[in-house]
N, C-alpha and C positions, 0 to 999 in steps of 0.2 A: 410699411405696405410693399408688396412685391411689384416689380415692373410688369404691367399687364401684357406687354408685347413679347416677353421672354419667358413666359411660364407654360409648362406642359403638365397637364394633369394625367396621372397614370394609375393603374392598379397593379397588383403584384404579378398579374399574368402578362402584362405588356411592358415590362421594364426594358428600356433601351439597352442594346448591347454595348454601345459606346456613348457616353454622355457628351453632348455638344458644348463647346465653349460659349459662355455668356447666356446659358439657359439655366433657369432655376427649376428643378423638378419638385413637384408637390404630390404627396400621397393623398389619394382620395378617400382613405379610411373606409367607413361603412355607408357613406351617403351617395346618393345618385347624383354624380357630378357630370357635367358635360362641357366641352370647350366649343364655343361657336365662333366662327371667324366672320366678321362683318365684311361688307363690300369694300370698305376703305382699309382692310388689313388689320383691324383692331381685334384683339383677342378678348373674349368675355369669359370669365371663370365663375362657375357656380350657378350658371343658368341651366334650369332643367328643360330638356326637350322632350317632345312627344315622339315616340318611335314605335314601330311594330315589327314583328317577325312574321313574314308571310312565306307560304309554300308555293312555288311555281315550278312546274315541270319536275316535281320530285326533289327539288333543292330548296333550301331555306335562305331567305335574304332579309337583311335589315333595311327597313324603309323609314325615311324621315320626310316630312312635308317639304316640298320644294327642291328635293334632291333627286338624282337619277340613279336607277339601278340597271345593271346589265344582266339580262337573263338569256336562256337559250332561245332559239328562234321561235317567234310567234308569227304566224302568217296573217298579218294585218297591215294595212297601208299606213304610211306616216301621217300623224294627226289623228288617228283613230283612238277613241276612248275605250279603255279596257278596265273592267272592274275585277279585282282579285278578292275572292271571298274565302280563301283558305288562310285565315289569320290565326296564328298560333299564340301570340303574345302581344299585348298592347301596354306600354309604360307611358304614363302621363304624370309628370311631377314625381311624387313618392309613391303613387298608386300603380300597382301592376295587376293586370287581368290576364290570367292564364287559362287557355282553352283545354278541353279534354275530348279529343285532340284539337278541335277548332273552336273558336269563339263564335257563338250563335249571334247573328245580327251585325257582326263586324265585317267591314269591307274596306278596300283601299282603292281609290279611284286614281287611275293612271292614264297617261297619254303617250302614245308611241312617238318617240323623238326621232329615232333613226334605226335603220337596219345596217349593222356592221359586221365585219369579218375579224376574227381574232388573229393572233400571230400565227405565222406559217410553221407547221410541224413537219419534219422530214421523217419518213418511215424508211429504214434501210434494212433490207434482208441480205444476208451474207452467209455463204457456205464455203468453208475453206477447201482448197485443193481441187475444186471442180469448176472454178470460174463462174460461179453463180453470184451475180450482184443485181439487185433490184432497188431502185430508189423511187419513192412516191412522196408527194407532198399533200398536206391537208390544211385547210383553213376552216375553223369552226365558225358558223354564223350565229350572230347574237342580235337581240333586239334591246334597244335602250329605251327604258320606260321612265317618264317623268312622274313622280308621285305628286299628285295635286292635293289629296286630302285623305286623312284617315278617319273613317266614319264609324261611329258606334251607335247602333239604334237601341 
């Protein structure tokens, strides 16, 4: 049996560029596998998780219960409940439900955790020979949402 603390499950699209020493890599073949890390640092292999793909602000995000996602700014106070109803895909165990384009009756209940700013980006305009230099900075604002539950009615 493989050491459960040193196994990474991968598919053909997410192969690491450089293999780490002391880590055993396992191909997940055609089965839905997931790696879940417990609070005390133990790695569980082969446990199937429930996740969903949701559309927020024209972008798609993968949501799992109990985890946070960072989306573009939503003007809601911290602690506010938000229901996301544009669910594109729900995977539970070996079952997958695909929407056309959205799944009717599916929603994701989230709670606003924090309003944060992204990394600073510098915009620099430059024209040679005429001493034209302009420098501006920008920090994108984001909202961190905690996924409480994935609901299918």
